[in-house]
Structures are given as C-alpha cells and as structure tokens.
N, C-alpha and C positions, 0 to 999 in steps of 0.2 A: 880403560875409559873410552877408547875409540870405538870399542864394540857396541857401546850404548848410544852412539851418536845417531846412527841410522834409524834404530827403533824410535828414538825420541822424535826425530824429524818426521817419521811416518805417522806416529801418534798425533803430532801437532797438525799435520796435513789432514788427517782423518777428522780431528776435532774441528778444524776450520771448515772442512767440507760439510760436516753435520750441522754446524751453526749456520753456515750460509744457506743450506737447504731449508732449515727450519724457518729462517727469516724470510726466505723467498716464497714460502707457502702463503696463499691468500687467506686472509682472516675472515672467518664466518661471523659477521656481526648480525645481531638480531635487528630486523627491520620492523618498524612500526607502521602499519598502513595509515595513510592520511585520514581515512575515515573508517571506523569499524563497520563490519557488515551488519545488516539488519538482523535482529533477533526475533524469532517468531514467538508470539505470546500464546500459541496454541500447542497442544500436545502433538497433533499430527497436522502437517501443513502441506499445501500445494504452493510452491513458489513459481511465480510467473513474471513476465515482463509486461508493463503497462505503458500506454501512451496517452497523455492528457489531450483531451479534445473538448470542444464546446458541446453543451447539452443539446444543441440543435444539429450536431454534427457539423463539420467544417464545410461550408457551402462555397464552391468554386464558381465565381461569377465570370461569364464569358459574354460574347456578343453574337447575335444571329447575323449581323451584317459586318463585312470587312471594310474598314475605312480608317482614315486618319483621325486621331483623337484631338478634339478641340478644347475640351474642358474636363478637369478632374477636381470637383469641389470638395472631395473628402481626403482625409489623411489617416494614416495608421493610428489606431487607438480611438478613433472618433465613434461616438454612439450615433446610430442612424435608426430612423423609423421606416417601417414598410412604406415604399413608394418614394422615398427620398432619392434624389439623383446621385448616382455614383460616378458616372462619366458620360460625356456626350461625344458623338462622332460628327464628322463634317457632313452637313446636309445641303450644301449649296447646289449640288447637281439635282438632288431630290426636290429642292424648292423650285428650281427652274422647271423641272418636269411637272411640278404641281401647277405652276402658272400656265403651262401649255395645256394641261388637262382641264383647268378651269375655263380657259378660253374655248376649248372644244365643247365644254358643257354649255357655255353661253350661246355658242353658235347653234347647238342642237336645240336648246330651249327656244331660241328665236325662230327656228324653222317650224316649230309646232303650231303656233297661231296661223302661220301662212298656210300650212297644209289643212288646218282646221277650217279656215275661210274658204279654201278651194272645195273642200268636202261639203260645206254648207251650201255653196253656190250650186254645185251640180245636184245636190240633194233637193234643193228647192225647185230646180228645173224639172227633175223627175217627178216630184210631188205635183207640180203644176200640170204636167202632161197627163198624169194619172187621174187628176181631178176633172179633166175635161169630160163633159157629158156626152159630147159627140165624138165618138171614137174615130170618126173619119177625119177629124181635124188634124191628126198626127198619124203618120205611118207607123206600122209596126217596127220597121227598120229603125226609125228615129227613136222610138221608145226603147228598143233594145240597146241602141247606142247610148242613150242617157243612163240606162241601168248599168251598163258596163263602165261608164264614166264614174258613177257613184262607187262601184266596187274598187276601181283603181284609186280614187281619192281616199276611200276608207283605208285601203292597204298602205297608201303613202302616209296617212296620218298615224296609223299604228306603227309604221317604221320610224317615223320621227320621234314618237314617244319612246320607242325602244332605244333609239339613239341617245335620248336624254338619260334613260336608265343606265345604259352602258357607260356614258360619259361620267355620270355621277359615281358609278362604281369605280372608274379609273381614278377619279379625284380621291375617293375614300381609300383606295389602295395605296396611293402615293402618301396620303396623310398617315396611314398606318405605318408605312416604311419610315417616315420621319419620326413617328412616335417610338418605333422600335430602335431608332438610332440614339435614343436617350435611355441609357441603362439605369434601372432603378433597383433599389433594395427590395428583395422579395419578403424579408421578415425584419422585425426589430432585432438589432444586434450591434456588434462592434466590428469595425474594420480590423481584421487581423493581419492582412497583408495587402499591399498595393503595389503592383508591378506594371502599372500602366501610367504613362506620362503624356502631357500635351505635346503634340507633334509626332508621336510614335504611330506606327501603323498597327491597328488592332486586328489580328486575324479572327475570322469567324470559326465557330465550332470548338471542339475540345483541344486544349493546348496542354503541353507538358507542365507548364507553370501557369496557374490561374491568374487572370488579369487582376482580380480582386478576390480576396477571401473574407467571408463573413462568418460570424458565429455568435451564439449567446453564451456569455461567460458566467452567468449566474443561474444555476450552479454549473460547475465544471463536471465533466465525466472522464472516466479513465477506461480506455479500451484495452482489455487484458487478453494476451495470447497465452492460452493454456495448451501445452503439448497434448496431442491426441491420446498418448498412453496414460495420461493422468486426467483426462477430461471426465471420465466416469466418476471421479472422486469429488468433483465440484458440484455442490448442491445449491439450488436457489435459496436466497435469503440467508446463506451461510455467512458468518462473520468474516470480515476481511479488513486488512489494514495495508496502507501504501506508505512507503518511505521515499524520501527524496534521495536520488543518487548523489553521493558525495557528502551527505549529512543524514545519517540514520536517525538523528534526534528529531528531525523534521518529519513528522508522520501524521497521518489522518485516518480515521475510520472511514470505511466505505459502505455504501448501501447498494444492494443488488437492484439493478434496473431490468435487465433482460439478457437472454442468450441470443447470439446470432446463430440461427440454426444451421447455416451452411459452413462446413469446416473448410478452411482455406489452407493453401500451401504456406509454410512458414517463411516470413520475409526478414524478421528481426532475429539475427543470429547472435549468440552470446560469445562464440569463440571457444566453447568447451570442447575438449578433445573427443569426448564421447558423443558430441552433437551430430546428428545426421541432417544433411541439407534437404532430404526429401521428407522431413517431418511435416505433418499438417497440424493445424492448431484450431482449437475452438475459441472463438472470441466471446468474451463475457463483458458486458457493459456495467460499470459501477458508477455511482454518483459520489462525488467528494463531499463529505459532511462538513469539513472545516473550510469555510470560504475565506478565512483569514490567512491560510497558508500561502506563501509566495510561490504560486505555480503558474506556468505559462503553457499555452497550447503548443503541442508538439514535444513537450518535455517527457523524457522517459522516467518511469517509476519502477521501484521494486515492490511487487505485490505479494502478500502472504495471505492465503485463504485457509480458513479452518476446514478441515476435511477428515473423513474417517481414515483409519489405518489402512495401508495398502492391502492387507490381507482380509479386509472386511468388504461386504457387499454394500453398495450405496444405491439408493433409488431416488430418482428425482421426483 
C-alpha cells in the first residue's frame, strides 16, 4: 500500500497544478463595440474622413489695430447680419488725436481768407499801377516789386489751401482709424466662436485662435480628406454618404460641391498601423442634404464615396 502513496500524491499535485493553470488563464470574452462601424451602401467605396464646416467656410475675425476691447455685443450662437458690430476697441487716444486734427483744420481754414485778402490787396495795387496811362508815374522798379508781391501772396494763398487739404486728410485718417476700431461682420452668418472679452487686449494680425469665428450654417458642408492613392477614384457628382462617429445610424446623403485642386499634406491621422505620415490628401467639398441631422461645425464624420473598382480606370 505504501508504494502507491507517492504516485497518488504526485498525481494529485499534477492535477492541482493543471487546474490552477487553467483557472489562471485569461478568458477571451467577445466584446461588442459601442457603435457598429458604418456599412457602405455601394459596391466599391472610397472611405475618407470628413470635417463639418460652414458653407461660407469658417471665417476667422481679427482686428487690424491692437488695443483693449471695450465692448462685445455678440454671443456664441447669435445670428448676425453683414455690418453688425462684433466688438469695439478703446478709441480714447484716437478721439483725442481727432480733436487735435480738427483744431488744426480750423486753424488752416481760418488762414485761407487772411491770405486771400492779402493777395487781393497786392493784386489791386498791381492792377492800379498797370492801369496808369502815364508810365512815368511809377518806376519800373516799383512795378516789379508789386508784381513780385503778387506772386508771393498767390503762393502763400495756395500754401494755405494746401494746408487745409492736408489737415482735412489728417482728420479723415483718424476717423478711418476710429471706424476700423469697430469690428463688423463681413457676411450674414452665425457666431461660431467668441474668444474675445471686454478688458482683454486684442492683438492685431493673424492669431493662433481667432478672436471671433463666423459662418453660414444653412447649409452645412463637409470637407473630406481623400488619400492621394485613392484620389483618382473619386468622381465629381458621385454619390456619397456621411455617418456620425459614434452612431452609424445617423447618416445623411451628400451632394458634390467642388474639388480643392491643391493637394495638401495630411493632418488628420487615423492611427492605422499602415498609415504614412507623409501622405497627401485631396480635399473634396460636399454639401449636407439633411439639415435636420444634429451636426456641429468642427465635428468629424465618416464619409463613404461611390467609386469604381480599384482595378478600373476612372476619368473625371
């Protein structure tokens, strides 16, 4: 009996080890994706990434003058008309400059009648001297002196008038600067983004983040990036459909608008292992046909475009 004890113990240890190893193995459970991937309704498809944008394209509003913001009468989501005020800058210094320029204009305008009177006076003296029947009544030197006085008075009058023109131009220049300090909407549209607030300093020129972004949301467009190796398969007016990421049931048909003829470096990467970062893309603009779909500017979409088979020739 004793000779069976060790084999029994060894068999039990082996069984225990096998059971423990089996139990410790990770279980491969089937995972269900939160949203099924979009299914193409076409026999052959070009799949691409799209970005929702306004039909007017997203317009970044800046300011030509750098100064402190004093008023922002618009909010995000507000409808504006072309010419409506978007924000105002501090114009107190410009208003002070305008007052100085207007004073200089008044001084210049007041000088004109003075110089005009001087000119009329010397001109009358010259006319009187020239009208004398007896030329011996006035010397040639005196006559030349009066002629020279007339020329000087005429030049002084023309200079005064030029000063008025220059002063008026200065006034108009400052008024233009004041008008440029009021930033207005260039088109009818909706405020998509507002990153400027009262009291902040608004820098002039191009900024990384636009101070205000405008766009026309009816209809919406989708800017689609098609990889250059499949660009030849995309035809104008080909049927296309876009689905919302996260819910493939939310989809809309697309209408072709135009090609952007310049092929750009790819910026929107999908993370695919086979994806090359040096890929270039052809951008195709489509119009969203379903205006009731809950879409937002800047939202990414999965776009499926009807295309010929990869082994066929396609002509645009």
